[in-house]
N, C-alpha and C positions, 0 to 999 in steps of 0.2 A: 602390133600396135606400143609404135613405144610414149614414153610419156610423157617426150616429145610434140607426138605426133596425138597426146592427147589433149594436150597444155593448147594445141592452139588450135585443134577441132570443138572445143569446150570456149574460148572465148569466141572463132571466129559463130559461132552456135549465138549467147549471145552477142553479137552485137549483131547480126540481123533479128537478136529479140530490143531493139533501145537501147539496150546499155554499156553506150558510146562517152568516152577518151574522158574513163574516172580520173578524176585527178587529186582524191585520192583513198585507201580502202579502209577499210572500220570494223574489225572486229572484236564483233560485242559482247563478254562474257556471261552470263548464269545469274538471271537478273534485270541486265543494263541491257539487256535487248530489243525494252519500250522508243530508248533513242529512234530505230528507223521506221519506229513510226509514226513521226513529225519530216521525215523527208518529204519535202515536195515533186511534183510532178512527178508523182512513185512509178515504176516497176518491178513485181511483186512477183517472182515468181518458187513454186516448192524446191526443193535441193533435187528429190524426185522426181522434179523435169528434169530436171542439167547434167546432162552427158559425165562419165562419169566422174560429176560428179559424189559426197562423202552422202549418207547423213546420222541423227546429230538424235541423240536417244535419250539424250540425260535432262533431267525438269532443267524449267528453265527457262531453255532455249532451246526458240521456239522454231527456227530449221529453216528459214527462208532466207532469199538471198533480197535487195531490198536494192535498187538503181535515184539517184535522183536530186533534189538542191535542197543543203541541209547547211541553210546559216552563208548564205551566197557561194560553195563550190557543190562542186561537179560529187559523189562520194559511187562508191559501193558497198552496202556496207553484210555480213553477214548476222543476223540475227539468231545467231549461235552457233558454239563451233564444235572439231570436229576432234576430242582426243584421241591416244592411241591406247588410254587405259577401255575402251570403249572395242574394241578389238579391233581397232585403225591400224594400217601399217602409218608408215611418219611421211610417206609418201601419198595416203586421200589426205593428210591431216591438212598438209602445206600444200594440196595441191589449189584452190584457195586463194594465194599467192604470188604462183608464181601466174595463175590465173591473170593479176593485176598485174603485174608488171608487162605484163602483155596486152592489155588492154592499153597501157598507159597511164598508168599513177605513179603517179613521184614520191609517195610516202606513202610509208601506215600506219591507225594510231591499232593501238591494240591493248583487250583489256580482259581486268579478271577479276573478280572473286580468290579473290587471298588470305590464307591463316596470318595472324598481325607475331612474330618473333623481336622485333624493336617496337613498336604502337599498335594500338587499343584499335577496339571491332568502333567501324566508323573512319577509318581516316581511309583519306584518297591521298597513291602515292607514288611519284615521275622515280616509271623507272630510271636508278642511273645505270647500271649493270646487269647481266645476271648469271648465277650458276646452274651451270647444267648437273641435276646429275640422276633426271632422264637412263639416265645407265644406256642412252643410242645417239642418231645423229640424224634429219631428215638426209645427209649428205651425206654417208654411207650410198657409197657403191659409184653409178656411171660419168660425172662428171658435166654436169649439166654448163657446155661451153660459151650459150650464146645466151647466158646469167653471169655466170661470173666465176673467176679462179678457181682450180683444185682445189689450194687453199687459202680462203679469203680472211684475209687479217679480223679481226672481232675487237680492236682496243679501243678502239670510240663506235660498238652496236649500236646507243642509242642518242639519238642523232641530239648532240650542245643543242645546235640554233630550233628543236621544238621545244627539248626540254627547259631553258629560259620562259620563252617565252607562253612555254603551258602557267609558274609559275610568274611574269608579269602580270599572264591572264588572273590570276584565284591572289591577285596584291587588289589589285584591280580590279573585283567583282564581289572580296570578301569574302572566299571561299580560304579554307586551310588548307593546307596543301605543300605534303611532308615529301622527300624523298627516298628512297632505300637503293637495297638488292635483294634484288626476288630470285628466290632459286624454284627448278623449277624438280621435278617428280614425275615418273609415271603413274601413282594411283592405281588403282580406288583408295585402300585402302585412306585413311590418316598416316598422320608417320607418327613415329612412339614416340616421347618422350628421353629418349635419349637420342635417340635421330635427334631431337626440333635441340636441342644440348651443342646435340654435335652442328648443328648446321648455325647454330648461334656462337657457334666459338670458332667460324670459316665466313662467318661476318656475314649470312646474310638476314631480313631483317623482316622477309613475308617470305613463305612458301606457298604453290600448287602443282595443279595436277596437268598445266596448259602452258602459255605465250614461249614455251624455251625453243620447240621445232620449228614451231610457225616463223619466229622473231632469226636465228638462226641461213633459212633460206631468203626471206626477206635479206639481211645484209649481206648476202652468196647473189641476191637477184639487185642490189649497187640503190634500194631502195629505203628511204628515209627512213626514220623509230622511230614513234613515238610511244612508250611504253604506260598503264595508267593501272595501275591494282588499285582494286578495294576491298582491304580491311573485313570480315565479315567475325566473324574469333581471334579470341587469342588458341594459339597453334600449341596443340597440344603437350602440359604439364602444370598452363599459366589460367587452362576451368578444368571444370570439374568432368565436361566430357564435347560430342563432338557430333556436328550432325550433319545433314544437306542439309534441314531448312529449314532454322541455325543462320544458312545460306545465305540463303533466300532471304524472308525477312529482312537479317537487316539491305541487304539491297533495296530491300525496300520501303528504306530509308529516307537512304539516303543518296533515294538514286534523282533529286529532283535536283541538287545537291552537281549531281556525275553530268548529265542534260546539260545542265547551267556552264559549267565546267569545258565539256565538247566542243556544248558549237556556238559557243566566244572562242577559245579552242582555231578552230577550223576559221573562222572569219578571219582571224587577225595572219593569223600561215602565210 
């Protein structure tokens, strides 16, 4: 079965389950999946029950697809994503984004937990642009012409309209929201201090192990994109040690601001 056939089969399955015409997709990163629990009239599917779908093995990722109403919009939320470092192909990592496109989403909000280079723990950062240091691309291989061109333009990847709305909303509700460049690596090892110094020189403000593959496919598919990083720790060389427990702990601390921000953005997009 071809990738396109798998995408269409999965989309048809989800439609049969009642997941019809979502307006926006949500990809919720480490510790941020609680937002999906606030979706009304929810239809919830375990990833294991969805054909051709991947599985999430990381602490802080529930592994559920949630469809319903959030802030007056029909949303399709991934409560936990798939990572390249888990041994998934980039096809699996980005598969949900292509399904979102087929189901009718106009845009996607991609969130992540990230290490801070230009910002400290507890910061919420709108992604203005990214640097791909994963060493690969989900667009390698035969092009899916039904989704986009062989050589997609990435000069305006993160939709200006969405970014401006995010800042307007944050100012209105009194939440501090910064903006910067996200650098994506493959993981799973945290970066070395030397790598972080190099990434700082390249212009990165945050570093993480997700988002870039999904965004590449979303941009190729013509979806509007808003990316928000939750800065959970200082990157290597800026603090004594790095661990995943701290990532989840910091997201727990600022999740209320995160949830309010996303819901208000949804209501006003």
